[in-house]
N, C-alpha and C positions, 0 to 999 in steps of 0.2 A: 297222807300217805303211809301207807304201811309199808315192808320189808321189801314183802314179795310184788307190791305191787310197783315200788321200786325196780327192782331187779327186772319186771318185765317190760318198760321204760327202756331200758338198754337198747341201744339198735347192733347189729351184727360187726359193724367198723367200730364201736367200742369196745366190743368184746373181744375183738381180734388186735386190739391195742393193747386191754388189759392182759389179754392169754399172753401174749410175746413181751410185756412190759414188767409183769409180777412174777413169770413162771408159767410153764405149764398147769405146776398142780393147783396154781389157787385158781388160772381160768377153766380150769376140769370141774374145780369144786363149784363155780361160778355157776357153769352151765349144768351143774345136775337141778339150781334152785328153779331152772327155768324151764316154761311150756313152749315144748318144739312145736307149734299149731303150723306153720308152715309144711312137718315133715309128717302128721300125724294121717296126710288124707291124700290119695293119687291123684284127686281132683280139686284144683283150688284154682283162684280170678288172683294174676299176679296182683301186689298193687307198689305203694312207695315208686322210686325216681322210676325202674324197669316198667312198672303195672302204668304209670302216668304217659309214657312216650310210645308205649305199645299198639297197636292196634289190635292184638289178638291175643290179652292177656290169661285169659281162661285157657287152665292148660291140663289133660290128662293125663298122667302116666303110666303105659300099662307095667313095667316094670320100678323097683322105686328102694331107695337106700343104697345103690350100690348101682356098680358098672359092671360088664364085662369087657367093655372098651378100656376103663381104668386111664384113660386117657389125663397125662401129667400138667394139663395148661387148663384142666377140667376144673369151672368154677362149682358145679356144685360138690365136686368132689373138696375142693378148701373149703367148706362150710360144713360139709359132713366128717369128714376124716375125724380128723382132731376129738369131736364128739360121740368118736365109736359107734356111728351110722354110715359108713359104708362097707360093701363087701363088695368086693370086686368078682368073686368067684361064685357064689350063688345070692343073686340080686332078690328080694323080696317079689313077691307076682302080686301084682293087684285082681281086686276080685268085683269083676268089673262084668254085670248081668242086661239083662235086659229090662226089669223092673229099675234100674239106673240109669241106662242110656233113654228110655223114654223119655225120663222127666228133664232130660236138660233143654235149655234153650236151642232156639234154629239160629245159635249160632256159630261160627267158625271154633273151634276150638283144636288147639295143638296137640298133638301127640309128639311125648320126646321133650317134656320142658325140661326135667331135670336128669332125667336119665335116657339115653336112647330106644326107642319103640323096638330097632330091631338090631340089639346086640345079636351076639350066637346064642343066646338060649332061645330067643323065639326059635327057632327051629326047632327045638324040645317041647318049648312049651306053648306056643303057637295064640299067647294073647293078644296081641299085636292084630292077626287078622281078625280072630274071635272079634274083638271091639270094633274093625272096619265091618264086618259083616251087620255089625247089629248101628253102627252108626249110617250105612245104607241102608238098611230097612225105615230108621227111620227121618231118613233126609239132613241128618246134621251135617256140615261141612264140615273137612278136617284138612288143618296143615302137619304132614310129614316132614319133619325135620331129621335127617339122621347121613352117619356118614358110614351107610353100609349098604352094598351092593344086594342084601337079601331081601332087600325092596323085592326085587322084580321077580322074586315065588308071589308075590300077590299079582301082578299082572292080571291077573284072572277074574278079582275081586273091584280091582280099584276103580272108582267113578268118576268118570272124567268132568262132569258135572257137581262132586260134591271136594275130588282129593285135589288138592295143593302141595307140591312136594319140593322142598330145598334138599339138593345135597349136599352135606359138608365137605371140603377140600382143604386142606392143611399147608399142604405138600406137591408139588410134580416127582418127586425122589420116594418111589416105592419101597427103598430098601432104607429111606430115612424114615419116612413113617412108623416101621415097624419099632425105630427106637422110645419111640413116645407116646404113640396108641394103637390097641389090640383090633383095629377095625380092619375091616377092607381095604386092599391097599387103592392109592388115587388111580392107579390104571383100569381097577374094577367099578370106580364109580363114577371115573368121567365116561365107561363104557354104558352104566345106567342112565345116566344122566343124557346119555345121546339117544337110547332105546327108550323113554318115557318122550324125550320130544318128539323123536319120529313120529313116536303113536299119537301124539294129539294132545299131551298133559299140561296142565301146566305147573311147570318144573324149571327151577332157576340152579345154578351152581350156588352155593353160598362159599364163598370162601372166605373161612374164618373159625379159629382165627387168624386172620391176615401177618403172618411172619414174613414180610420182604426178602429174608436170604431163605429163606426155605422154598421159594416159588421163582419158577421159570415163566414170567409174565406169556410171552409167546407162546408158550405150551397152554395155559388158562384160554388166551387169546382165539388160540384155535378150537377150542369145545365147540361140537355144534351143537347150539343152543341160544336162546334169544336173550337170558336172562341172567342176570349176576348180580347178589347180593352181599354185600363185602363189611366185615363185622372186624375192627382193629382186635387184636389183646389187651385187655388190661388187667390187669398185674395186682396180688397181693400175696404178703409173705409168703403163704403156705406154697404158689405157683414158683415164685424165685426160689423155693427149696428144691423142688421137684423138675420144674425144668430148667436148663442149665443154656441158655442163651446170654447174648449182649443187651444189657437191661438199660444202658446209658442213654440212649435216647426217650426212655420212657421218663420223663420230668411233669410231667402234670397229675397233680395229685388233686382226686375229687371223689366223693361218697368212700373215701377207705381204698382205689383203686389208686393205680401211679400208670396216664396213658403217652401215648406219642402224643405230641403238640401236633394243632389241625395243619400248621401249615405243610409238617411235613405227612401228614394224612391226605393234603389234597396233593401233594407231588406222588404222593404213590400212587391213587386212586386214577390221577392222569395218566398212568400207560395204559388203564386197562380200557379196551376196545369190547362193551356187546350193546347190543339193539336198544336192551332194556338196562340201564342200571340203577343202583341204590345203596347206600350205605347204613344200615341198622346201628345207632349211636349210641352208647349211653352215656358219655359225656357231655353235661346240659349244653356249656356255647356251640361247640362243635353240632351237637343235634341239630341246634337253629339253623344253623351253616347249611348242613344235608339237607333238611326240609325245604328251605325255600329256595334253593341256590342250584341244589345239582338232582334231588330225588326223581325219576322219574316221574312219579307217583306222592305230592307232597303230602298228601292224606295218608298215604300210606306205603312204608319205607319196607314193606315184605313184597309189595307191588303185586297181591295177588290180581288175576283173574276176573272177571266180573262175570 
């Protein structure tokens, strides 16, 4: 194996370890040698640990290499920022045209994998709106994951037979949310969820990341929506650096991240009361538990309507 091939085989968790243990400049020099395949295209099929667990690994980012929401807990930011590939003011705009969309397989594609497809830039560029129109034309189903009420701008084009929508909520405190994410405040997102539910869309609350001390569970339970998807916080050294919360309970280390123990996750989820509930899980042992003992649809942790 030559040097380049050896470097290419290094996992992201090893790179992060080298960056932290050997120093920023050593890590930066190493990263310059690596072909960043996962950031070359706005369209990709996720592989590895996440891809093996996710029922919808095909991702299409209408914006990339940055997000104006610039959330302090963002996993994408933690992988891109230290590589000099994160621009939270003016993210890259994907070139998505009809020729490209026409060749996509007729399977669910997720909009908003690395960045939010309804970040504020969308009101200026309208790249997501253009993409949805093309997906509708070629009858390609799509899963929108967003923490923005801007999605309501597109009520006139969202197709109830093709669109699946998850709106992310991380806190029930509007003022608190402003300290760590530049997105629509939670009260606006909750209103958007309820409008979409009332109009008959396949919509779910996405409590992600679920940070217990930030959430009034009784307020979450009052949201007029049938479905909720829960995803707990995964912690790496960069998130710890940016996001100042108590990490003392995050004691399970898997795949380069620290997680809450399954026992604690089960205790917290028991407080949530929705008609259909599911947990999206990255940690393998906990994933097996949720899949076979909790999730509404064990074969689909996103629980999309068929």
